[in-house]
Backbone as a ProteinNet text record, in pm:
[ID]
protein_1_A
[PRIMARY]
MKVTVHRKAHFNAAHRLYRKDWSDEKNTVVFGKCNNPNYHGHNYELIVSVTGPIDSETGFVIDMKVLKDLIYEEVEEYLDHKNLNEDVAEFKDLNPTAENIAGVIWNRLRAKIQQHLQLEVTLYETPRNFVTYAGEE
[TERTIARY]
2606.5	2570.9	2418.1	2371.3	2227.8	2200	2088.2	2045.9	1899	1860.1	1720.1	1663.9	1550.9	1478.9	1350.7	1304	1187.7	1088.2	961.6	854.4	754.3	720	621.3	483.3	382.1	242.4	159.1	34.1	-54.8	-195.7	-268	-411.1	-479.5	-608	-689.7	-789.4	-808.3	-904.2	-952.6	-1070.5	-1128.5	-1125.9	-1123.3	-1130.6	-1177.9	-1206.2	-1239.1	-1160.1	-1088.1	-1014.9	-1103.7	-1137.5	-1216.4	-1218.9	-1257.1	-1275.5	-1422	-1484.1	-1625.5	-1653.1	-1552.7	-1572.6	-1546.6	-1513.5	-1492.5	-1611.5	-1628.3	-1732.6	-1695	-1796	-1768.8	-1669.8	-1684.9	-1596.2	-1451.1	-1429.4	-1292.4	-1233.4	-1313.9	-1266.3	-1225.8	-1303.1	-1271.2	-1144	-1126.3	-1005.1	-881.7	-889.9	-772.9	-748.4	-853.6	-836.6	-871.2	-928.4	-956.9	-1040.7	-1001.4	-1076.4	-1079.4	-984	-979.2	-1091.8	-1164.1	-1278.4	-1409.2	-1403	-1522.8	-1612.7	-1738.2	-1826.6	-1860	-1835.2	-1857.6	-1730.9	-1624.9	-1498	-1420.5	-1298.1	-1212.2	-1115.5	-1056	-974.5	-830.7	-750	-608.3	-568.8	-467.9	-401.2	-274	-283.3	-171.8	-64.5	59.7	174.2	242.2	277.5	334.6	468.8	565.4	692.7	712.1	724.5	749.9	895.8	967.3	1110.5	1135.5	1210	1243.1	1395.5	1448.3	1593.7	1629	1734	1780.8	1900.6	1946.7	2060.6	2019.5	2114.9	2089.9	2095	1988.7	1983.4	2089.9	2172.8	2284.5	2237.1	2119.3	2069	2002.6	1920.7	1842.4	1906.9	1987.2	2041.3	1943.1	1828.3	1723.8	1727.8	1685.3	1647	1506.7	1419.7	1283.9	1248.8	1179	1135.6	1041.1	1076	996.5	855.5	838.8	703.3	620.7	680.7	610.7	572.7	666.7	639.1	529.5	537.6	435.3	297.4	287.8	158.9	107	196.3	155.6	99.3	167.8	121.3	-14.2	-29.3	-156.6	-269.1	-247	-351.4	-379.3	-275.3	-290.6	-314.3	-279	-292.9	-384.9	-345.2	-420	-564.3	-583.3	-720.1	-797.6	-729.7	-794.5	-835	-753.1	-775.9	-819	-789.4	-813.6	-962.6	-993.5	-1129.7	-1223.7	-1172.5	-1252.8	-1267.7	-1375.4	-1390.2	-1329.1	-1213.2	-1140.2	-1221.3	-1291.4	-1370.6	-1482.8	-1544.5	-1665.3	-1639.6	-1539.5	-1521.6	-1409	-1324.8	-1205.8	-1215.9	-1217.6	-1241.9	-1148.2	-1020	-923	-956.1	-1029.2	-1056.3	-1196	-1263.7	-1394.1	-1375.9	-1266.6	-1238.4	-1098.3	-1033.8	-899.2	-901.8	-858.7	-859.7	-766	-815.1	-732.5	-635.4	-548.3	-440.5	-336.8	-250.1	-143.1	-60.2	-36.2	41.7	-26.5	-157	-230.3	-247.8	-265.7	-275.8	-145	-32.2	98.2	112.6	67	73.7	-11.7	-130.8	-219.4	-155.1	-100.9	-34	83.2	165	281.6	238.1	135	87.3	36.7	-35.3	-87	27.3	129.6	242.7	335	357.3	447.7	405.4	275.4	223.3	254.4	288.1	309.8	455.2	542.6	683.3	767.4	863.1	948	1002.8	1000	1034	1179.6	1270.2	1410.9	1436.3	1336.7	1349.7	1291.1	1359.1	1308.6	1212.5	1106.6	1003.9	985.6	975.7	946.9	850	749.5	658.3	665.3	666.6	659.4	533.4	446.2	318.6	312.2	294.3	275.9	126.6	79.4	-59.7	-72.9	28	41.4	188.2	224	365.1	458.9	407.6	492.3	469	362.5	332.4	342.2	436.3	452.5	501.8	478	519.5	591.5	675.4	747.1	727.5	701.6	683.4	759.6	836.8	918	893.2	778.8	747.3	786	742.2	771.1	919.5	970	1110.6	1121.8
461.6	387.2	375.7	253.7	231.1	209.3	263.9	252.8	212.1	136.6	100.5	175.7	242.6	309.7	230.8	234.9	156.8	247.3	220.2	291.5	187.5	195.5	105.5	169.4	84	129.5	18.8	49.6	-43.3	-25.4	-135.7	-128.1	-252.5	-240.1	-350.5	-386.1	-515.8	-557.7	-698.7	-728.9	-862.5	-931.5	-1064.2	-1140.9	-1282.2	-1350.7	-1493.2	-1558.6	-1663.9	-1738	-1851.8	-1845.7	-1952	-1932	-2037.8	-2032.7	-2061.6	-1973.4	-1988.6	-2116.5	-2161.6	-2279.4	-2411	-2404.3	-2524.8	-2547.7	-2672.1	-2706.4	-2649.6	-2638	-2593.5	-2687.2	-2817.6	-2916.1	-2895.9	-2877.8	-2858.7	-2727.6	-2620.3	-2493.5	-2508.1	-2583.4	-2604.4	-2685.6	-2787.8	-2869.9	-2784.8	-2703.1	-2625.6	-2503	-2428.7	-2299.9	-2300.8	-2410.2	-2422.7	-2309	-2257.4	-2149.6	-2021.9	-2007	-1887.5	-1885.9	-1997.7	-2007.9	-1969.3	-1911.5	-1873.2	-1785.7	-1827.4	-1748.1	-1610.6	-1591.6	-1460.8	-1375.7	-1422.8	-1350.8	-1350.5	-1304.3	-1286	-1173.7	-1112.6	-994.6	-1008.3	-916.9	-909.2	-764.1	-745.3	-616.2	-625.7	-584.8	-598.4	-493.9	-537.4	-447.1	-454	-340.1	-330.8	-258.6	-311.9	-242.4	-224.3	-100.5	-67.9	-27.7	-95.1	-70.6	-21	87.8	147	155	99.2	95.7	173.5	253	328	412.2	489.1	577.2	697.3	749.8	870.6	990.1	1069.3	1189.9	1288.1	1337.6	1425	1560.4	1604.4	1733.6	1724.4	1621.1	1612.6	1523.6	1426.8	1328.5	1215.9	1216.2	1115.3	1009.2	887.8	789.3	825.7	850.2	900.4	984.4	1091.5	1175.9	1093.1	1074.8	990.3	1046	1176.2	1233.2	1192.1	1192.2	1147.3	1000	919	776.3	756.1	828.6	820	851.6	959.1	999.6	897.8	840.4	737.5	614.5	571.4	454.4	484.2	602.7	639.3	636.3	699.9	710.9	578.4	506.2	386	258.2	258.2	136	159	247.8	263	308.3	413.9	458.6	354.8	282.8	186.5	58	11.8	-118.8	-114.5	-5.9	-3.1	-12.1	-101	-125.1	-164.1	-246.5	-296.8	-447.3	-496.2	-638.8	-659.2	-719.6	-728.6	-799.2	-906.5	-981	-896.6	-814.5	-742.1	-598.2	-532.8	-388.8	-350.1	-443.8	-410	-478.6	-398	-448	-561.5	-550.2	-651.5	-790.3	-797.3	-926.7	-981.4	-923.2	-978.1	-1119.7	-1142.5	-1274.7	-1324.8	-1262.9	-1300.8	-1330.1	-1448.7	-1488.3	-1395.2	-1327.4	-1229.8	-1292.6	-1377.8	-1433.5	-1324.2	-1345.4	-1247.6	-1227.2	-1336.5	-1326.9	-1234.3	-1252.4	-1170.7	-1027.2	-1007.1	-870.5	-796.1	-861.9	-799.2	-761.8	-848.1	-818.4	-698.7	-689.3	-575.4	-446.4	-450.3	-331.8	-291.2	-387.5	-359.1	-291.5	-346.1	-289.2	-146.3	-120.4	14.5	114.1	72.5	162	174.2	63.8	64.3	168.2	183	278.9	423.4	448.8	585.6	618.4	517.7	537.8	532.9	624.2	631.8	494.4	464.3	331	291.8	387.3	352.1	304.9	320.8	276.8	136.8	51.6	-82.9	-74.9	-155.6	-155.7	-296.3	-306	-433.7	-405.8	-493.5	-481.1	-607.8	-589.5	-700.7	-679.1	-779.7	-770	-875	-827.2	-915.6	-933.3	-1057.5	-1087.4	-1112.1	-1173.3	-1190.4	-1161.9	-1150.7	-1126.7	-1235.4	-1356.3	-1466.3	-1507	-1458.6	-1493.4	-1370.5	-1371.1	-1256.2	-1299.7	-1213.4	-1238.8	-1115.7	-1139.4	-1030.6	-1043.7	-931	-929.8	-812.6	-841.6	-739.1	-733.3	-780.4	-778.1	-907.6	-920.7	-1041.3	-1048.7	-1168.5	-1189.4	-1187.3
-2170.3	-2051.3	-2044.5	-2018.2	-1999.2	-1851.3	-1807.3	-1668	-1666.7	-1564.5	-1546.8	-1427.4	-1449.6	-1341.6	-1315.4	-1190.7	-1150.5	-1078.9	-1101.7	-1031.1	-981.1	-852.1	-793.1	-797.2	-808.9	-805.3	-742.4	-717.1	-647.6	-702.4	-715.2	-745.2	-689.6	-665.7	-615.8	-725.8	-747.7	-849.8	-819.5	-872.3	-859	-994.3	-989.7	-1113.9	-1085.9	-1192.6	-1188.1	-1299.5	-1267.4	-1368.9	-1418.4	-1543.9	-1605.3	-1756.2	-1823.8	-1969.4	-1998.4	-2074.9	-2108.6	-2186.4	-2260.9	-2346.3	-2272.2	-2142.4	-2062.6	-1970.7	-1929	-1831.7	-1695.2	-1607.4	-1469.9	-1402	-1428.7	-1366.9	-1410.2	-1539.5	-1588.2	-1534.9	-1532.8	-1478.1	-1332.1	-1255.1	-1114.1	-1098	-1181.3	-1174	-1205.5	-1309	-1354.4	-1266.9	-1232.2	-1165	-1016.1	-966.2	-823.4	-768.5	-650.9	-585.2	-668.6	-757.6	-841.7	-944.8	-956.4	-1046.5	-975.7	-859.1	-785.5	-873.1	-899.1	-985.1	-926.9	-798	-735.8	-732.5	-799.3	-811.8	-680	-686.4	-569.7	-604.2	-501.9	-527.5	-484	-535.7	-501.2	-480.4	-397.7	-382.6	-466.1	-590.9	-684.2	-657.8	-665	-659.8	-795.8	-848	-982.4	-976.1	-1047.9	-1066.7	-1215.9	-1257.4	-1397.8	-1408.2	-1498.8	-1517.2	-1658.5	-1669.3	-1798.8	-1808.4	-1917	-1938.4	-2063.2	-2051.8	-2167.5	-2132.3	-2231.5	-2207.5	-2122.7	-2050.6	-1971.8	-2066.3	-2065.4	-2148.3	-2100	-2191.4	-2153.2	-2101.1	-2141.1	-2094.6	-1957.8	-1937.3	-1813	-1707.3	-1751.1	-1658.8	-1629.9	-1696.5	-1676.8	-1786.1	-1752.8	-1853.8	-1900.7	-1803.4	-1826.6	-1705.2	-1726.8	-1615.3	-1527.9	-1401.2	-1312.4	-1289.9	-1297.7	-1287	-1408	-1524.1	-1644.8	-1631.1	-1584.6	-1565.8	-1460.9	-1350.7	-1245.7	-1302.3	-1379.9	-1436.9	-1537.9	-1618.7	-1715	-1644	-1540.3	-1465.3	-1402.3	-1348.4	-1287	-1390.8	-1505.1	-1607.5	-1677	-1712.9	-1795.8	-1716.6	-1588.1	-1508.1	-1388.7	-1299.2	-1175.1	-1199.9	-1276.8	-1303.8	-1383.1	-1470	-1558.8	-1487.7	-1391.5	-1330.1	-1183.5	-1113	-969	-935.6	-840	-792.6	-906.1	-996.4	-1107.8	-1095.5	-1153.7	-1177.6	-1316.1	-1321.9	-1448.2	-1555.8	-1520.4	-1617.8	-1676	-1593.8	-1633.9	-1678.6	-1620.9	-1640.9	-1736	-1774	-1852.6	-1989.2	-2093.9	-2229.7	-2269.8	-2235.6	-2277.1	-2222.3	-2110.8	-2048.5	-2078.5	-2174.6	-2214.4	-2268.1	-2340.6	-2397.8	-2364	-2267.6	-2226.4	-2077.3	-2038.3	-1898	-1819.3	-1714.7	-1643.5	-1543.2	-1594.3	-1512.9	-1488.6	-1392.8	-1368.5	-1495.2	-1568.5	-1692	-1793.1	-1810	-1907.1	-1859.4	-1729.6	-1676.7	-1701.7	-1676.6	-1701.8	-1848.6	-1938.1	-2081.1	-2119.5	-2063	-2090.1	-2039	-1918.8	-1863.4	-1951.9	-1991	-2074.9	-2205.3	-2269	-2396.3	-2379.4	-2271.2	-2248.3	-2225.5	-2151	-2124.6	-2245.8	-2315.7	-2431.5	-2533.7	-2551.9	-2649.7	-2612.1	-2486.9	-2438.4	-2405.5	-2409	-2372.9	-2499.9	-2509.3	-2628.9	-2665.8	-2794.2	-2842.9	-2819.3	-2807.3	-2784.4	-2640.8	-2554.3	-2415.7	-2401.1	-2325.1	-2297	-2179.6	-2186.7	-2082.7	-2029	-1897	-1831.1	-1716.9	-1702.1	-1589.2	-1505.1	-1375.1	-1280.2	-1198.7	-1200.1	-1131.6	-1021.8	-897.5	-783.1	-759.1	-773.1	-741.2	-591.1	-534.5	-389.8	-357.7	-231.1	-199.8	-252.7	-275.1	-322.2	-466.7	-528.5	-668	-755.6	-848.1	-936.3	-1072.7	-1171.5	-1309.1	-1362.1	-1462.1	-1528.2	-1678.2	-1743	-1888.8	-1946.9	-2053.1	-2117.4	-2268.4	-2312.3	-2454.4	-2522.2	-2645.7	-2723.6	-2757.1	-2766.2	-2806.4	-2956.8
[MASK]
+++++++++++++++++++++++++++++++++++++++++++++++++++++++++++++++++++++++++++++++++++++++++++++++++++++++++++++++++++++++++++++++++++++++++

């Protein structure tokens, strides 16, 4: 039997959506207010979902304390109260869209979670705008 467990987390971060290789005009047309050169922020909500078999000894898919600590170390400490464009290495040349942020989070967690477990991250940029990433197909 496979079960999915979920853990919620939260972080605040600022970003600017733009491409360095585009003109200011094109960036404004494509990204609108999100292209503000002074950045803008979000209160991100994150749901990390791990799917796998229930361990016969522990009864866990994954120890939730372990998952909580991983999310704290790999996501919250790494991204909270940061300017994503300026402070986070992955976004030096990668536009910090919700889609790309979810991918960065997934990659950081995937490296720390046992490979036999499936991982999915859902990132809410606003209460109505969210993305889900579960790795490459």
